[in-house]
Structures are given as structure tokens and as C-alpha cells.
N, C-alpha and C positions, 0 to 999 in steps of 0.2 A: 391548429396543427400540432401545437405543443401537447395538448391532451391526447391526441392520437399517438404521438411518439411515446408518451409516458405509458399509455395503455399497452402498446406493442411491447415495450421494454418489460413491463410487468408480466405479460403473457409469456414472453420468451423465458423469463427468469423462472416461471412456474414449470414450464415444460423441460427446460434444460438449464438447471441451476449451474452457476460457475463452479469449477472444480476446486478453486482455491480462493480464499478471501484475499484481495489485493492489499488491504491494510495489514493483515497478518503477515503476508509475505514481506512487506516493507519493514515491519518490526523485526522479523527474523534476519533479514539482510543487514539491517542496522546493527543488531546484536552481534552478528558474525563479524562485521567490519570492526566493531569496537574490540572484540577479542583478538582480531588479527593485529591491531595496533596497540595492544596492551592497555585497552580501556580508554585510549585517547585518540580519537579520529579527527584529523584536521582537513580531510578531503571534502566532506559535505558541509555546506553552510549550516545545516541543522545540528551538526555535531560539534561545531566550534563553540568554545566557551564564550559567554557574554562578558565583555570587559567593561 
């Protein structure tokens, strides 16, 4: 069943590719958040400095 789902996903991606790359969208949102908070965002766990 896993092979069938993967093949279906590949087929759909060929016919109707996504309009935006989700990884790129996440990077852009994170960059925007950093600019909004003067380069230091403490809201997201991934943005917090490691101590």
C-alpha cells in the first residue's frame, strides 16, 4: 500500500506541481519574523538562542 501511495503522490506532483515550496515559505516567514523583532525572535523554539 505504501508503494501505491508514493506512486500516486509522484503522479499528482507531475500533473499538478505545488505552487510554492513549503520549505521556502517557512524560511521566508522566519526571516520576516526576525526582521519584525529586530533580529531576535523568542517566540519560536527554533529561533531561541542555545544556552
